[in-house]
C-alpha positions as CSV (number, residue, x, y, z in Angstrom):
1,M,8.1,8.0,15.2
2,T,6.4,5.2,16.9
3,T,8.5,3.2,20.0
4,R,9.5,0.3,19.7
5,R,7.6,-0.7,23.2
6,E,4.1,1.0,21.6
7,L,4.3,-1.1,18.7
8,F,5.4,-4.3,20.6
9,P,4.1,-4.4,24.6
10,L,5.8,-7.2,26.8
11,I,3.1,-9.2,28.5
12,A,4.7,-10.9,31.4
13,G,4.7,-14.1,32.1
14,A,4.5,-15.3,36.3
15,G,7.4,-18.0,35.1
16,G,5.5,-20.0,32.5
17,L,3.0,-19.2,29.8
18,G,0.3,-17.1,31.3
19,A,-0.6,-13.4,29.9
20,S,-1.3,-10.9,32.1
21,A,-5.2,-10.8,33.2
22,S,-5.7,-7.7,31.4
23,A,-4.6,-8.6,28.0
24,A,-7.9,-9.7,26.3
25,T,-9.5,-7.0,28.4
26,K,-8.1,-3.9,27.2
27,P,-10.7,-1.6,25.1
28,S,-10.2,-2.1,21.5
29,T,-8.5,0.7,19.4
30,G,-10.1,-0.9,16.3
31,E,-6.4,-0.9,14.6
32,P,-4.4,-4.5,14.9
33,E,-1.8,-5.1,17.5
34,L,1.4,-7.4,18.1
35,R,2.5,-8.5,21.7
36,R,4.7,-9.4,23.1
37,V,4.4,-12.8,26.1
38,S,7.6,-13.9,27.8
39,Y,7.8,-17.3,29.2
40,R,10.6,-19.5,30.4
41,S,11.6,-21.9,28.2
42,A,11.9,-25.7,29.6
43,R,14.2,-26.2,27.1
44,T,16.9,-23.6,26.9
45,G,16.5,-22.5,30.8
46,A,16.2,-19.1,29.6
47,E,13.3,-16.3,29.5
48,R,12.0,-15.6,25.7
49,D,8.8,-14.3,23.9
50,Y,6.7,-14.7,21.3
51,F,4.2,-12.5,19.1
52,V,0.8,-12.6,19.7
53,Y,-0.7,-10.7,16.5
54,L,-4.5,-9.0,17.8
55,P,-7.0,-8.5,14.3
56,P,-8.5,-5.2,14.3
57,N,-11.1,-5.0,16.5
58,F,-10.4,-7.8,18.6
59,T,-12.4,-7.2,21.6
60,D,-15.1,-6.8,19.3
61,R,-15.9,-10.5,19.2
62,K,-15.9,-13.6,22.1
63,S,-13.7,-16.1,20.6
64,W,-11.0,-15.8,17.4
65,P,-9.7,-18.6,15.5
66,V,-6.3,-19.1,16.4
67,M,-3.1,-19.7,14.2
68,L,0.2,-20.9,15.0
69,F,2.7,-20.5,12.6
70,L,6.2,-21.8,12.4
71,H,9.1,-20.3,10.9
72,G,11.8,-21.1,8.6
73,N,15.4,-21.7,9.6
74,G,16.7,-18.5,8.9
75,E,14.6,-16.6,11.2
76,R,15.4,-18.3,14.2
77,G,17.0,-16.7,17.5
78,D,17.0,-15.6,21.0
79,G,13.5,-15.0,21.7
80,K,14.1,-11.4,22.6
81,A,16.7,-8.9,20.7
82,E,16.6,-11.4,17.8
83,L,12.6,-12.2,17.5
84,D,11.8,-9.7,14.8
85,Y,13.2,-11.8,12.6
86,V,10.4,-13.8,12.4
87,L,8.3,-10.8,10.7
88,A,10.2,-11.5,7.4
89,H,7.7,-14.6,6.2
90,G,4.5,-16.0,6.5
91,P,0.8,-15.0,7.7
92,L,2.3,-12.6,10.3
93,Y,4.1,-10.4,7.9
94,E,1.1,-10.9,5.8
95,A,-0.9,-9.6,8.9
96,W,0.9,-6.7,10.4
97,C,3.8,-5.6,8.0
98,Q,1.2,-5.8,5.1
99,K,-1.6,-4.8,6.9
100,R,-4.4,-7.2,5.7
101,D,-7.1,-7.7,7.7
102,L,-6.5,-11.9,8.7
103,P,-9.1,-12.8,11.2
104,F,-7.0,-14.9,13.4
105,V,-5.3,-14.3,16.3
106,I,-1.6,-15.5,15.0
107,I,1.0,-17.1,17.5
108,S,4.8,-16.6,16.1
109,P,7.2,-18.2,18.2
110,Q,11.1,-18.5,17.4
111,L,13.0,-21.7,17.4
112,P,16.2,-21.2,19.2
113,M,19.4,-21.4,17.7
114,F,20.6,-24.9,19.1
115,G,23.3,-25.8,16.2
116,Q,22.4,-23.6,13.4
117,G,24.1,-20.1,14.6
118,E,27.1,-20.7,11.8
119,V,25.0,-21.4,9.0
120,D,25.9,-18.5,6.6
121,Y,22.6,-16.7,5.6
122,I,21.6,-17.0,9.6
123,K,25.7,-15.8,10.9
124,D,25.4,-13.2,8.0
125,R,21.8,-11.7,8.7
126,T,21.4,-7.8,9.6
127,P,18.4,-6.3,11.2
128,A,18.1,-4.3,8.1
129,Q,16.5,-7.2,6.5
130,I,13.7,-6.8,9.0
131,P,10.7,-6.0,7.4
132,R,9.4,-2.4,7.9
133,R,4.8,-2.1,8.3
134,K,4.4,-0.3,5.5
135,A,2.2,3.1,4.8
136,V,0.6,1.3,2.0
137,P,0.4,-2.4,1.4
138,D,1.7,-3.8,-1.9
139,A,-0.9,-4.4,-4.5
140,R,-0.3,-8.0,-5.6
141,A,1.5,-10.9,-3.9
142,D,2.5,-12.4,-7.6
143,E,4.9,-8.4,-7.5
144,R,6.9,-10.5,-4.6
145,L,7.8,-13.4,-5.5
146,I,11.6,-14.8,-6.1
147,R,11.7,-16.7,-8.9
148,L,14.1,-19.3,-10.5
149,D,16.0,-19.5,-13.2
150,E,16.4,-23.2,-13.1
151,P,14.0,-25.9,-15.1
152,M,11.1,-27.3,-13.7
153,R,11.9,-30.5,-12.0
154,G,10.8,-34.0,-12.9
155,K,9.0,-36.6,-10.2
156,S,11.6,-39.2,-9.9
157,P,11.0,-42.1,-7.5
158,I,12.8,-41.9,-4.4
159,A,14.5,-44.4,-2.3
160,K,14.7,-43.3,1.1
161,L,13.8,-39.7,2.8
162,P,16.8,-37.7,4.2
163,D,15.1,-37.3,7.4
164,G,13.3,-39.0,10.0
165,P,10.3,-38.2,11.3
166,E,11.4,-35.7,14.0
167,G,12.4,-33.7,10.4
168,P,15.6,-31.9,9.8
169,V,18.3,-31.6,12.8
170,D,17.7,-28.5,15.8
171,G,14.4,-28.5,14.6
172,W,10.7,-27.2,15.9
173,N,10.4,-30.8,17.4
174,L,13.0,-29.8,20.1
175,I,10.6,-27.3,21.8
176,A,7.1,-29.1,20.8
177,D,5.8,-29.4,24.4
178,E,5.9,-25.1,24.8
179,L,4.3,-24.9,21.2
180,I,1.5,-26.6,22.7
181,A,1.7,-24.5,26.2
182,M,1.8,-21.5,23.8
183,V,-1.6,-22.4,21.9
184,D,-3.0,-23.5,25.1
185,A,-2.3,-19.8,27.1
186,T,-3.3,-18.3,23.9
187,V,-6.8,-19.6,23.8
188,R,-7.7,-19.2,26.9
189,D,-6.2,-15.5,27.6
190,F,-6.9,-13.7,24.3
191,R,-10.2,-15.3,23.2
192,G,-9.6,-18.0,21.3
193,D,-11.8,-20.8,19.8
194,A,-10.2,-24.4,20.8
195,K,-12.6,-25.5,18.0
196,R,-10.7,-23.3,15.3
197,V,-7.0,-24.0,16.2
198,Y,-5.1,-24.2,13.0
199,L,-0.9,-24.9,12.7
200,T,1.2,-23.8,9.4
201,G,4.3,-23.6,9.3
202,L,7.3,-23.2,6.2
203,S,10.5,-25.2,5.1
204,Y,11.8,-25.5,8.8
205,G,8.7,-24.8,10.2
206,G,6.6,-27.0,7.3
207,F,8.8,-30.2,9.0
208,G,7.6,-28.8,12.4
209,A,3.7,-28.5,11.3
210,W,4.3,-32.5,10.4
211,Y,6.1,-33.4,13.7
212,L,3.5,-31.4,15.6
213,A,0.4,-32.5,14.1
214,A,1.2,-35.6,14.1
215,S,2.2,-35.7,18.0
216,H,-1.0,-33.3,19.0
217,P,-3.6,-34.5,15.8
218,R,-6.6,-33.6,18.0
219,K,-5.2,-30.1,19.2
220,F,-5.2,-28.7,15.8
221,A,-8.9,-28.7,13.4
222,A,-6.6,-28.3,10.4
223,V,-2.6,-28.2,9.1
224,V,-0.9,-26.3,6.2
225,P,2.9,-27.3,5.8
226,V,4.6,-25.0,3.2
227,V,7.8,-26.7,1.7
228,G,8.0,-29.1,4.3
229,Y,7.4,-32.8,3.8
230,G,5.9,-35.2,6.3
231,H,7.5,-38.7,7.3
232,P,5.4,-41.8,6.5
233,D,5.1,-42.4,10.4
234,H,3.3,-39.1,10.5
235,A,0.8,-40.8,8.9
236,A,-1.6,-43.3,10.9
237,P,-2.4,-40.6,14.0
238,I,-3.2,-37.9,11.2
239,A,-5.1,-40.2,9.6
240,A,-6.7,-41.6,12.6
241,A,-8.0,-37.8,14.2
242,K,-9.1,-37.1,10.5
243,L,-7.6,-34.3,10.3
244,P,-7.5,-31.7,7.3
245,L,-4.0,-31.3,5.4
246,W,-3.5,-29.2,2.6
247,V,0.2,-29.4,1.7
248,F,2.4,-26.8,-0.4
249,G,5.9,-27.5,-2.7
250,G,7.8,-25.9,-5.3
251,G,8.5,-27.4,-8.4
252,R,11.5,-25.8,-8.6
253,D,12.7,-26.2,-5.0
254,G,15.8,-27.8,-5.2
255,V,16.5,-27.8,-1.2
256,V,12.9,-29.4,-0.3
257,P,12.3,-31.5,-3.9
258,I,8.7,-32.5,-4.5
259,P,9.4,-36.0,-4.6
260,Y,10.1,-36.1,-1.1
261,F,6.4,-35.4,-0.5
262,Y,5.0,-38.5,-1.9
263,P,5.9,-41.3,0.6
264,V,3.3,-39.8,3.0
265,L,0.8,-38.6,1.2
266,A,1.1,-42.1,0.0
267,R,0.5,-43.6,3.1
268,L,-2.3,-41.3,3.8
269,E,-4.1,-42.6,0.9
270,E,-3.3,-46.1,1.7
271,L,-5.1,-45.2,5.4
272,G,-8.2,-43.8,3.7
273,H,-7.6,-40.3,5.1
274,T,-9.2,-38.3,1.8
275,S,-9.2,-34.5,3.4
276,V,-5.7,-34.0,2.1
277,R,-4.9,-31.2,-0.6
278,F,-1.1,-31.6,-1.8
279,T,-0.6,-28.3,-4.2
280,N,2.7,-28.4,-6.5
281,E,3.8,-24.8,-7.1
282,E,5.2,-25.9,-10.4
283,D,6.7,-22.7,-11.5
284,L,8.1,-22.0,-8.0
285,G,11.1,-22.5,-5.8
286,H,12.1,-22.6,-2.0
287,F,9.9,-19.4,-1.8
288,T,7.0,-21.1,-2.4
289,W,5.3,-20.0,0.7
290,M,5.4,-16.0,-0.6
291,R,2.3,-16.8,-3.1
292,V,0.9,-19.3,-0.7
293,Y,0.3,-16.6,2.1
294,G,0.2,-13.9,0.2
295,G,-2.9,-15.4,-1.8
296,E,-6.5,-15.6,0.4
297,D,-7.4,-19.2,-0.3
298,V,-5.4,-20.7,2.5
299,Y,-7.2,-18.5,4.8
300,S,-10.4,-19.4,3.9
301,W,-10.1,-23.2,3.6
302,M,-8.7,-23.1,7.4
303,L,-11.6,-21.0,8.3
304,S,-13.7,-23.9,6.4
305,H,-12.7,-26.8,8.7
306,P,-13.4,-26.4,12.4
307,R,-12.8,-28.9,14.6
């Protein structure tokens, strides 16, 4: 049985976000790797880790596209013993657990608990819920979808969004500077291509993706928020940078209803930003991300947009 340290070798940061000098020069085995990078969080004061996924034959190429993935509320934790919860969903799950050959270096940090530790679905989770790496990947992504019995929801107008530009409480906006530092360190230390840095996130991570894209619109080549809407205040910097967006919502999503997506999309249109796609997966609920990340289109779309 492979040990945890063999699967997740630790790269010690020297009090910041620097990886070891040998990280990108280690001889390639042809197999993907999942590394841990340690850093000192300015926000919490604690040492934390984040994952960096290296694709197969990583050292055979001079540069790689980089993807920053922001998980949902249920996967937050201490960045150490609880870091494996970020494997539950998204591109890292697809690349590492499902053994899909996604041609990205993937950065997957963990959002601290902040005030969310007593939320039922966080408090009651167990390590048994952490997916293991598959011996044989699932044949079809759609077979893994969780479908709801509730009817499709209409698109009634809304008077006011429930959240401001920062997104929901205790969100990714609180460590935005740390996330940007992770991107910069990964581009520097892991053969990253600064012109092909992509940002995506689901649910809480979708809100975080909007916030980070608006705060640093020229850092990213394209952004994919999934079941997380933006605020109209995000629109101006994104439109000014002509930052491509592909936004996903679920037609049966009672957690993040479809009408909440329209104010920012309408504002982007008013500002003349044409590189915006909005896909409403009418038959799906909040777990829409399983179809999005389980398919091929979103990864091909990202790669078609260098900065």
